[in-house]
C-alpha positions in Angstrom: -6.1 -0.6 -0.4 -4.9 -0.5 -3.9 -5.7 -3.8 -5.5 -3.5 -4.8 -8.4 -5.6 -5.0 -11.6 -2.6 -4.9 -13.8 -1.5 -7.0 -16.6 2.2 -6.0 -17.1 1.7 -2.3 -16.6 -2.1 -2.0 -17.3 -2.9 -0.5 -13.9 -6.1 0.5 -12.3 -7.4 3.3 -14.5 -8.6 5.3 -11.5 -5.0 5.9 -10.3 -3.3 6.5 -13.7 -5.9 8.1 -15.9 -5.3 11.8 -16.1 -8.9 12.4 -17.1 -10.3 10.6 -14.1 -11.8 12.6 -11.3 -9.4 12.9 -8.3 -10.6 14.1 -5.0 -8.6 16.8 -3.1 -7.0 14.2 -0.7 -5.4 12.3 -3.6 -4.2 15.1 -5.8 -0.4 15.2 -6.3 1.5 18.0 -4.6 3.2 18.9 -7.8 2.6 17.9 -11.4 6.2 18.9 -12.3 8.0 15.8 -11.2 9.4 13.6 -13.9 10.5 10.2 -12.7 12.9 8.4 -15.0 13.3 5.2 -13.1 13.4 3.7 -9.6 16.0 1.4 -8.2 15.3 -0.6 -5.1 18.1 -1.2 -2.6 18.1 -4.5 -0.7 19.8 -5.0 2.6 21.8 -8.2 2.2 23.9 -10.2 4.6 26.4 -11.4 1.9 27.1 -9.7 -1.4 28.7 -12.8 -3.0 25.9 -15.1 -2.0 23.4 -12.6 -3.3 25.2 -12.3 -6.7 25.1 -16.1 -7.1 21.4 -16.3 -6.0 20.3 -13.7 -8.5 22.4 -15.3 -11.2 20.5 -18.6 -10.7 17.3 -17.0 -12.1 18.8 -14.9 -14.8 20.2 -11.7 -13.4 23.8 -10.6 -14.2 26.2 -9.0 -11.7 26.5 -5.3 -12.3 28.9 -3.1 -10.3 30.7 -3.9 -7.0 31.9 -1.0 -4.8 34.2 -0.7 -1.8 37.2 -2.5 -0.4 36.1 -4.9 0.8 32.9 -4.7 -1.3 29.9 -3.3 0.6 27.6 -2.2 -2.2 26.8 -3.6 -5.6 24.1 -4.3 -8.2 22.5 -6.9 -10.3 20.6 -6.3 -13.6 18.4 -8.0 -16.1 17.7 -6.1 -19.3 17.2 -2.4 -18.3 16.2 -3.2 -14.7 18.7 -2.9 -11.9 18.6 -3.7 -8.2 21.2 -2.3 -5.7 22.5 -4.6 -2.9 23.8 -3.0 0.3 25.8 -5.1 2.8 24.1 -4.8 6.2 22.4 -1.5 5.6 19.7 0.6 3.9 16.5 -1.3 4.9 15.5 -4.4 6.7 15.7 -8.1 6.0 14.6 -11.3 7.7 13.6 -14.7 6.4 10.7 -16.0 8.4 11.0 -19.5 7.2 7.3 -19.8 6.5 6.6 -22.3 3.8 4.1 -20.2 1.8 3.4 -16.5 1.4 -0.2 -17.0 0.2 -2.9 -19.6 0.7 -4.5 -21.2 3.7 -1.2 -21.7 5.5 0.5 -18.7 4.1 1.7 -15.5 5.8 2.4 -12.5 3.6 3.6 -10.4 6.6 6.1 -12.8 8.1 9.2 -12.0 6.0 10.8 -8.7 7.0 12.6 -8.0 3.7 11.3 -6.0 0.7 8.6 -7.3 -1.5 8.7 -6.3 -5.2 7.0 -7.3 -8.4 9.2 -8.4 -11.3 7.4 -8.5 -14.7 8.6 -11.2 -17.0 7.5 -12.8 -20.3 7.1 -16.3 -19.0 6.4 -17.0 -15.3 6.5 -20.8 -15.8 9.9 -20.7 -17.5 11.3 -18.7 -14.5 9.6 -21.2 -12.2 11.3 -24.1 -14.0 14.7 -22.4 -13.8 14.3 -21.5 -10.1 13.1 -25.1 -9.3 16.1 -26.6 -11.1 18.4 -24.2 -9.2 16.9 -25.2 -5.8 15.7 -21.6 -5.0 13.1 -21.0 -2.3 9.8 -20.8 -4.1 7.1 -19.8 -1.6 4.1 -19.6 -4.0 3.9 -21.6 -7.2 2.8 -20.1 -10.5 -0.9 -19.3 -10.0 -3.5 -17.4 -12.0 -4.6 -14.7 -9.6 -8.1 -13.1 -9.5 -6.6 -9.7 -10.3 -5.5 -10.9 -13.8 -1.9 -11.8 -13.2 -0.1 -15.1 -13.2 2.5 -14.9 -10.5 4.9 -16.9 -8.4 6.8 -15.8 -5.3 10.5 -16.4 -4.9 12.3 -15.7 -1.6 15.9 -14.4 -1.3 17.9 -15.9 1.6 17.6 -12.6 3.5 13.8 -12.6 3.3 13.2 -10.4 0.2 10.2 -11.7 -1.7 9.9 -11.3 -5.5 6.5 -11.6 -7.1 7.4 -12.8 -10.5 4.5 -11.9 -12.7 2.9 -11.6 -16.1 -0.5 -10.3 -17.1 -2.8 -13.2 -18.0 -4.1 -11.4 -21.0 -0.8 -9.8 -22.0 0.1 -10.3 -25.6 2.9 -12.8 -26.4 
């Protein structure tokens, strides 16, 4: 299991150090791939509701495609998330009160989990609390060197809003 030891992109050196020894099983198939970005696609039950939900914690509406609209995006800075109405992936809000902790269940929700790296987790928490969003793990300093909170979209997608504890201001 790959354990996050990252502080806003300071990942485990064994997996990202080109000088590290890599056994045959873990060598890349090709070293010629150049990845410019990745854009997650979330299966949502309602585009309009999703645009509003993302807006409550700082994302802006991007494009909207189709008549009636069936595909769109939200963005914050240079980061974009695609939203697909009733397709391209799974979804499902379990209703559990917490994703982590003694009563938590990190496998119950059937949506996508993703990390969103921010400058101030506590400011995002305050905005989300004020907006009445579903916070399923409060800001917590985690043992792997990240302060994070979990925010759940109405369709069960969970966002690990994070910042490295020792990341510079």
